[in-house]
N, C-alpha and C positions, 0 to 999 in steps of 0.2 A: 504494500500500500504506500503510495507516494503522498506527501503532504507539501503544501506550497508555502514553505517558509524556510529560510536558510539557517537562521541563527538559533531558533528555538522551535523544535518540532515535538515537544513533549506529548506523549499520550496522556489524555485527561479523561477521567471519569469512565473507564471501561466498566460495563455492567451487563448482567443478564436480567431481562425483565419481560415477563409475559411472552415467553417463547422467542424473543429476539435478543441478539447480542448488539450492544451499542458501543462504539468507540468515538470519543470526542478527542480533538487534538488541536494544538496551536496552529493557526492558519492565517495567512495574509491574503485576503481576496484581491489585493491590488497588484500582486506580482510574485515572482519566484524568490525575491530577496526581501529581507526585513529592512528596506531602505525608505519606503514610503508607506504612509498609512499606519494604522494601529491594528494589533492582533485581535482576531475573532476566535471563536471555537468552531472548527469544522466538525461535521457529524456524519458518520457512516453507520449502516446497519447491516446485519448478516443473520442468516438462520443457522450457519454452521461454522463460523469463525474463519472460513476460507474464501467464500464468495461474498463480496461486499458491494453495496450500493451507496453512492454518495448522495446526501441530502443537502438542503440549504443549511447555511450556518445556524447553529443553535444559539449562540450568544454573540452579540456585536457591541462595540463600544459606543453606546447611544445615550448613556445616562451620566449624570455628574459623578457618580461613584465608580465609573469605569470608562470615563471619557477618553483616556489615553491608553486603553487596551484592556482586553479580557485575557488575563494570564492564567497560569495553570491552576488546577484544582482537582476535585474528585466528586464522585457520585455516591450517594448512600440511599439504600432502600429503607424507607421509614415504615413503622408498623401500619398495617393495612395495605402495603404494597406501593405507596406513593414514592416515586423517586425524587430526590432533592440533589441539587448541585451546590457545592461550596467552591468558590473560585476567588482568585485574587484580581481585584480591579485596580488599575492605575487611575486615581481620581483626577479631578480638574486641577488640583494642586500638585499633581504628579507624585502623590504619596500612595503607597501600597496599602490597601484595605481588603477585608474579606467580606464577600457578598454571597447571597443565597439566591437561587432561582428554582422555579417549579414548572412542571409541564402545564402549558395553557389548557390542554385537553388530555387529562390522564388516561382517557379511554382510547386514545389514538395509539395503535400498536407500534407506530414508528416514532412517536414522541417528537413530532416535527417542529413544534413551536414551544418556546419557553418564555416564562414571564419573570421579570426581575422586579420584586416589590419595591415600592418607593421608600420603604423604611431602611433600605440598605444604606451604609454597610452594617452588617451584624457584628463585626469585630473591627473596631477602629484601630488606628495606629497607636501602639503604646508610647508613653512618654520617653521610655528608655531605649527605644528602637529607632534607628535611622529610617527615613521615609522610603529608601530604596532597598531595604533589606528586611522585608516582612511579607512572606508569601507562601504559596503552595499548600493550602489546607489538604489534609489527608482524608481518606474515607473515614467517616465517623463510626464509633463503636459505643455500645451501651455497657456501662459498668454494672456491677451487681447491685448498686444503689439506685438504679433506674435513671441515672444521668448519662447524657450523651457526652462523649469526649471526641476531640479532634486535635491533631498535631499540626503545628504551623512552624515553618522555618523562620528564624529571626537572628539578627545580630544584636545581642543585649550587652551594652557597655563594652563593645569590642570583642565579645565572646560569641562564637558560633553556637547557637542554641536551637533545640527543638522544644517548643513550648507546647503545653497542653491546656486546652480550654474546655470547660464543662458547661452543660446547658440542660435545663429541664424540657424546653420546648423547641429546640433547634433554632431559636431566634435570638435569645438573650444569652450571651456567653460570658463566663468569668474565667480569668486566667488562674491556673494553679501556681502556687507560690514557687515551687521548684520545677525546673525544666526536666523533660524526659531524658535529655542528653545535652551536654555542654562541653566545649573544648576550645581552648585558645589556639591550638596548634593548626587546625585544618583550614582556617579561613571560613568564608561563608559556605554553608551547606544548604541544600534545597531539596525539594520533592521528597519529603519524608514519607515512609510507608511502614506502618506497624501492623503486623498481621499474625494470627495464631497458626501453629502447625501441630499436627498430632505427633506425639512421641513415637508412636508405632503405626505402621501402615502408610499408604500413599493417599488416602482420602483427604480432601480439603476440609476446612472448617469455616463456618460463618465468622465474619470479622469480629463479632462480639463474643466469641467462644473464649472461655477461660476456665481454670480449675485443674483438677487432677487429669493427668495424661496430656496436658497441653503446654507447649512452650511458645514463645513469641519470637518473631524476627523483626529487628529494627533495621531498615534500609535507608541510607542517606546518599544523596548525590553531591559530589564535591566539585565545585566550580574550578578549583585550582588544577585538577587533573582531568576533568570531564570524564569521570568514572563513577560507577556505583559500587558501594561497599555495604556489607551487612554484618550483623552480629546476632547470633541466637542467644536467647536468655530467658529469664522469668520476668513477667510483667505483673506488678501488684496494682490492681485497680483501686485499692483503698488509698494508697499514697501517690498513685500515678507515677510509679518508679519502675525503672528497668534495670535488672541485674544481669550482667553479661555472663555467658557460660565460659568465656575465655578472657577473664580480667587481665591476664598477662599481656594482652594485645594493647592495652591502654585506652585512653579516651580519644586519641587521635584516630578518627575512623579510617584514615588512609592506611592504617596498620591492620584493619579488619580484613575479613575475607572479601575477595572481589566477586561480584555477581557474574561478571563476564569479562573475558580478557580481549574482547574485540572493541570496536568503536561503538560502544553501547552506553547510553546515558538516559537519565530522567525516567527510569522504569517505573511501572505502576502495575500493581496486581489487583485482582478481584476474585471473589468467591463465585464460582460457577455452580449455582444450585442445580442446574440441569443435569450435570454429570458429577456433582459432588467432588470438585477439584479446585485447587488454587491455580489460577492462570496469570501469567506475567506477560505484559506488553513492554516494549522498550523502543526508544528511538535510536536508529543507527546513524551516527555522526559521520557523514561522508567526507571524503578528502578531495572531491572535485573542486575545481575553481569556480568562482562566482560567474565567470563568463560561460562556463559549461551549464551552470544552473539556469541562467537567463536563456541560453540557446534552446534548451529543451522545455522550458516553461515551468519547471518544478524543482524542488530540492528537498532532501530529507526523506527517509523511508522508515516505516515501522518494521521491526523484526517479526518473524513468524512467532505467534504466541506459543508459550511453553508452559508445561505443567511443572509445579514445584512441590516437593515434599522433603521431609527431614531424613537425613542419613541416620543409620543406626548409632553412630557415635554421639548424636545429639548436639553436634556443633556445626555441621555443614549441610547446606541445602543441595539436594539433587534436582536435576531438571531435565526435561526431555520435550521435544516438540509435541504438541497435542496430536492425538491419534488421527484427527481429521486431515492431516497433511497427506496421508496415504491416498486420499481420493484424488490428489493431483498427479499421481504417478501414471505415466503412460509407457513410453518405450523403455525397455530394460536392456542394459548393457553390463558386462562384467567379465571377471576372470573366472576360470574354472575352479571350483572348490578344491583345495589342496595344492594350489599353485605354490611352488617353492621359490623363496627369495633368498639369494645368497648375499653376502656382504658386498655392498656397492652395486648390487644388481638393480635393474629397472624392468618393469613389466608395463607396457602401454595398455590402457583400457580403451579399446577401439569402440567407436560409435557414439561417444559423447560429444555432440556438436553444438549444444546450446551453452550459454553462459551461466546457466543455473542447473544444478543437478542435486538430487537427493541421494546421498551416499550411505550405504551400509557396508562396513568392512569388519572382518574378524581376523585378528592376527593370533597365531598360536606360537608361543615361544617355547622352544625345547627345554631351556634351562635358564634359571635366574641367578645362577651361582656367580656370574661375572658382574652383577649389578654394582654400580659405583656406590660407595658408602658416603653418607652425609653425616658428619660429626657435629657440624654447627647447626643448631635448630633454627637460627635466624634465616638460613637459606630457605627454609620451608615457609617463612612468613612472607616472602616475596618471590613466588614461583616465576613471575614474569622476568625478574632479573636473572634468575637461574637459567631460564630458557634463552635469554639474550646472551649470556656468557657461554652457553653451550648450544650454539646454533646448529642448523641442519648439517653443516659441513664438519662438525666436530665429532669425531668417532668416540663412542662411549663403550661401557662394558656391555650393556643391553640397550641398544639403540644408537643412533636414531633410526626409526622405521616409521613409515607412514605414506603420505600421498604428496605428489606434486600436482597442484591444480592451477588453472589459468595459465597453462604452459604454452610457450611458443614451440614451433616445430623443432627448433634447434636447442631448446631448453635454456637459451640465454635469459629468457624471462619466465619466471614461474613463482608461485607461492608454495612454500613447503609447509604442510600440516603434518607434524610428526610427534612421536612418542619417545619417552625415555623412562627407564626403570632405575630407581635409586633404592638404597637400603638405609634405613635409619632406625636405630634401636631394635634391630632384628625384625623390622616390619618393612615391607616393600611399598614404595611410593611411586605412583605412575603420574608423569607429567605429560600433558598434551600441550604442544607449543606450535607457534607459527613463526616462520622466518620470511620476512618481506624484503630481504636485502637484494634479491634479484627480481 
């Protein structure tokens, strides 16, 4: 899915409602770049998360509380099934405030029109927060006290913070005294996402789930690196406090686990009640030039949605493209099962002529005895650095092995997607890496 904005193409408010999937996103109706006009919310709908129809914009900057842009936000399904959008508006004074919107006709299955009540903003700019660093309200969740909560990114007295607000009616919000997370190290963070995961199994949980057998994930997007990071932990809704499962990683979220090692940013998850799963959307930050964007008339793409669940170690998220991707498969090409690869050998997969392919590959390693040892645990805190130091051309004990994709006929240009096996404390660690040097 392509979206028409170069600099901010965040997915906003993904949700499943009355048999339809909805995806909203940052959209500039005036052109492929964010150089003229102000941002709106684009809106597309689907019955299967694969085939999408674009609708008219859902939110446009037409009111004093969003006159300079309708920025990122989230959608929440209220009791009785009414959807509500919380979003950041850049008001007439160019300050960031939080607004609410509701469907104009809740019985419309496509939810094509949205109303922004005149009593907006529902969360004004706090006195201790700069006007340009208060944004991106999360999907709201209900605490066991019956109060709604929402997380908002802010810079409080120079500290990057994730604030929590509470409300009885979704209209009047009060700020919790302590932030959900704060750090002086990372700079401004944005697009917070707090969601529950089951300790066992792959089923998703409603965003308000809590209690026995439930852990929570706090995901933050860091402007300094344009990457998404997360931490698994425990969420206490009485104090609105988050306790990380890996406190040794510190409060600088750039030391947390990476959600993705590609050009992925501003991700947003939702609970898919249709298939009882947690689904993640993310914006792929392209590397094309602005001239290329203008020439084709669009910029920015959304990655294919993926299902998330918790690993058995209780610390790491596992993810896989949603099963619906299989409906896109057509022509099949591949190697014969049991094909042997010797050190330095190459086997061409004939018949892949498109620039996109869905790849399934299984490597069987005869022995792991030669796996390189990792004695410094800090290496494992930054796998991307380890991948960079040991690129595709560096021979290891077990690896590299993998694929060369987007390859020219003479292989002078290609991207290597490869694996290496390491050993740390008598346990094997598998790294999946990319090498873009060619």
